[in-house]
N, C-alpha and C positions, 0 to 999 in steps of 0.2 A: 717703294714697297718691293719694284723688282730688283733694285739695287741690293736689298737685304736678303731676299730670296736666294739672288746669285752667290751672295757671301757664304749663305748657310749650305749651298749645293758644291762650294770650293771647298768646305771643310770636310763634306762626306768624302772627295776622292782620296785624300791623304790617309783617312781613317781605315779605308778599303784597301790602299796597297799596304798599310802597315800591318794590317792582320794577316794579308796573304804572305808578306814575308816572314812573320812570325811562324805561320805554318810551314814553310820551307823550311827554315832553319830546324825545328821540331823534326821534320822528315830527314835532312841530313844527317843529324846528330843520331837519330835513332839506327839509320842505314850505316853509317860510319863505324858505330859501337858492335862488337861481337861479344855477346853475352853467352855463347854456346861454348861447351868443351867439347872437341872434337876427340874420338877415340885413338889412342895411339895405333898403327898399322906396324907390324912387323916388316923388317926391310934387312935385305942381307948387307946394304951399304952402311958405311959408319957415318950418322947425322950427326953435326955440331949444335947441341941443345943451347937455347938462348934463355937466359933466366930473366923475368919479368918481376921488376919488385912491385908488390901489391900496394905498397904505401905510395909508389909514385903514380900508380894508376888511382887510386882514393883522390890524390891531390890534383891531378889532371882533372878527374870528374867533379871535384869540388870548384874547381878554377871554372869549369864549362857552367856548373850549376849556378855560379856565381856571376859569371857574364850574362846567363840567361837572364836572372832575378834583376840584374841592373838595368838590361836593357827592356824587360817588363816594366821595372819601374819608371825609366824613362818616358817609355812609350804610355805609361798611365799617366804621367805627369803631362804628356803633351795631348793626349785625350781630354784629361781634366782642364786643361788650358783652352782647348778648342770649345769643351763644354760650356766654361765659364764666358768665352767670348760669344758663342752662340746665345746664352741667357742674357747675356749683355745687348746683344742686338735685338733678342725679342723683345726685350725691356724697353728698349728705345724706339722700335716698332710701334708697342703699344702706346707709348708716351707721345710718338707722333700722331697716331689714330686719335687718341683722346684730344690733343691740341686741335687737330682738324674738325673733330667733331664739335667741341667747344665753339672752334670759329664759327663752324655753319651755324650754330645754334644761335650766336650773337649776330650774326648777319640776317638769321631768320628773325629774330627779335626786332632787330633795327627797321627791316623791310616791315614787319607788320606795325611796328611804332609808326613810321612814315605813311603807310595807308590809312591808319586810325588818324593820323592828324589832318590827312587830307581829306579824309571821309567828314572828319569834325568843321575843316573849313568850308566844305561844300555845304554842309547843314547850316552852318551860320549864313552862310550866303545866301542862301535858300531862303531863309528865316527872315534876313534883312528885307530880300527883296518883297517877301509875302507881307512884311509889315509896312513897308511903303505902300503897297496895293491897298492895304488894308486902310490906312489913313487917308489913302486919295477916296476911296470907295466912301469911307465916312463923311468926308467932306462934301461929297457929290449928295449924298444922303441927306446931310444938314441942309444943304442949300434947297435941295427938292423939298424937304419938309417946310422949310419957311414959306415957300410959294404956296405948298398945300395948305398950311395953315391959313394964310391970307384969304386963299379962295375959299376954303372952309368958314371961315367967319363971315364971308358976305352970304355964303350960302345960308348960314345959320340964322343969321338976321332975316333973310327972306324967308325961309321956313318956320322962324318962331311965330309969325301970327297964324301960319296955317297950324301948327301944330297945336297952338293954344285953343284953336278951334275945333280940331280933332279930338282934343281932350276930354272935351264933354260927350262926345259921342262915344270914346273909349270907356268912359266911367259907367255911361248907361249899358254899353254890351257887357262889361264886366260884373255888374250888378246881375244880369239876365243870366250870363254863365254860371256865376255863383249859387244861384238859386236852382239852375239846372243841376250842377254838380250836388248839392246838398240833397235833391231828391234822387239821384242814381246812388249816392252813397249809402242813403237809407235802404234803398231796392238790394244793393249788394249785402249789407250787413244781414237782411232778414235771410236772402238765399244761402249765406254762410251758415247762419244757426241753423238752418234747415239741414245744411249738408251734415253739420256736426252733428246733429240728430241721428240723421241717416247710418253715419260711421260708427256712433257708439252702439247701435243696434245690432249692427252688423258685427262688430267685435264681441258684444256680449253672446250672440248665437253663436260664433266661432269658438268661444271660451267654452260654452256649455258644452258643444261638439267635442272639442279636443279632452274634456272632463270625462266625458263618458267613453272616448276612445281609452284613454288611459286607464279609466277603471276596468274596461273590458280587457286590456292587455293585463293588467293586474291580477286580473281571475284567471286568465289562461296561464299566466307564468306560474301560479300558485300551484296550477293543476298540473302543469308539467313537472315542477319540481318536486311535487309529491310521488308522481309517476318514477321520475329519475331516483328519489331516495327509495321506494321500495325495489326499484331494478339494482342499485346498489347494494342492499341488503341480500338479495336474491345473489348477486356476485359473490359476496363476501362468504356467505354460507356455502356456496358451490365450489369456490375459490380455494378452502382452505388445504385441499390435498395438494394443490399447484402450488403452495406460496413458495416452496425451496427453489423450484423452477422461476418463478416470478422474481424472487430476490436475487438469484443467478442473473437473470435477464437484464435487472435493474443496475446491478453492480458492473455488468458488460457495456451496458450503456452510458453509466458514468465514466467508465473509464476511456471510452471511445470519445466522448464528449471532453473530457478533461486533457486527451490526447490533442484533439483538435484545437482546445484552447491555448495550450502552451506552444503548440506548433503556429499559431496566430499572433502570440507575445512574441516567441524568438523571431518571426517575420518583421514584427513592428519594430523590434529593438535594432535589428541590424538596418531595415529601411530608415530610422531615424538618424543613424551615423552614416548611412552610405551618401558618397558623394555623388550628386544627383549629374545624369548623364542621359540625354534624349536616345542616344543608341542602344542603352540597354532594354528600351521597351519590346517585349516579344521574347526576350532571351532569359536564360535560366544557367544555375550554378548549383551544382551538387558537391556538398563539403560534408567531412566527417568532424563531428565537435564533441569533444570530451569535457565535462562539466565536475567539478569537484564541489561538494556541498560546502556552505561556510557555517551551517549549524542551525540557520534561520529558514527563512524561505527564499533566498537567494543562493546562489552558486557561480563561482568563478571559474573562467574558461581556463583549462591547462592547456588544450592544443585544437587547432583547427587545420584540417588538412583538406586540401583540393581533390574531388574524385573525377569530376566531369565538367563540362559546361563552356561557355563562353570565357575566354582568358580575361580581357577586361572586366567583364561583369566578376568574374572570380576574384582577381585581384582587389576590386572594391570591396565586394563583401567580406573577403578575409582581414583587410584592414579596418571595416567598419566592426567586425566581431572584437579584433583586437582592442579597439578604442573601445567598446562596450564593456569589456572587462567584467562584467558580472550580468547574470541572467535570472529570471524567475526559476524556482525550483520546487516541484509538485512534493506534497507531503505524502501521498500514497505509496506506501515501499513498493509495489510492483511497478508504478511509474517511474519511483526514484531509480529503479535499475534499470529500466529502458532508457532513460535520459541522461545517465551518467556517459555512456558511449551510442550516441546514435547519428546515422546518415540524416541530412537535410537538404531538401531541394527547394533552393532560393529564387523565387521568381519576383522581382520589383514591381511594386504597383507601375500604374502609367506616370509619366514624370513630366 
């Protein structure tokens, strides 16, 4: 890598020297050429005039230009050769970097495979030892169970006689317990029936009270509605002279509501296409949007210009506007005039 950088640096020096020589050559040619014509001065002495052939001058000038063009061509060819060599070295550098990357990737995969294989071997070894311990444990348990079975058989025979004797006593106790349980069950059922009757009475009382409350509320509601209707009739008769003002106020409220609604629609549309970023929280962007109606309820964006706000948010908002392509467009003529060219402050919701 360092060798390639050194080679590129070595190409820069000849290029700089060549450019300096060309500049020096141009200065010398300009300095040596006399393009001004001096005004003849009268003299008392006889001066011998020298005639210069213009054709010779043009030929020399053409020769100088040809030499300069040839030198420039050779210099350009040399520069092109250096450029191609530099590109070849850069291509080789990238190829070498790719080979090293692939080699490292291969080594990493091989190392991972080795680690996985070792991990699997250790797991199998652990499983084998656990299986051996389990088999040994089962064998020990089997022997212990055999001894326990023998001992239990002896105890069973010894206890069987006592069990037969105790069985008669148990049957007698079970009979007495069953009679007591049946008696308790009868008492429980009687208590349950009494509780159900009590609950039914309480429910009926609550239902009657609820019905009375609803009837009272219904009568109060009818009375209130009658008073409201009377008040509404009074308002209708008393407000006829101010109907024009009321209509104007209603129209103004309608326009304000529509402005708010379409502003929210535009914010939701931009938010839908906005690339989310936590850094946008608490920031805003003010843009100028121009819409062109398409003949229905939609309009396309003809331009979106950032006026002020956070630079990153403004870039994202402008991209979202361009991606949305079209927005809802109001049907009211006054709102259509307002939303053809308007300024919009965009503040994203919490992301």
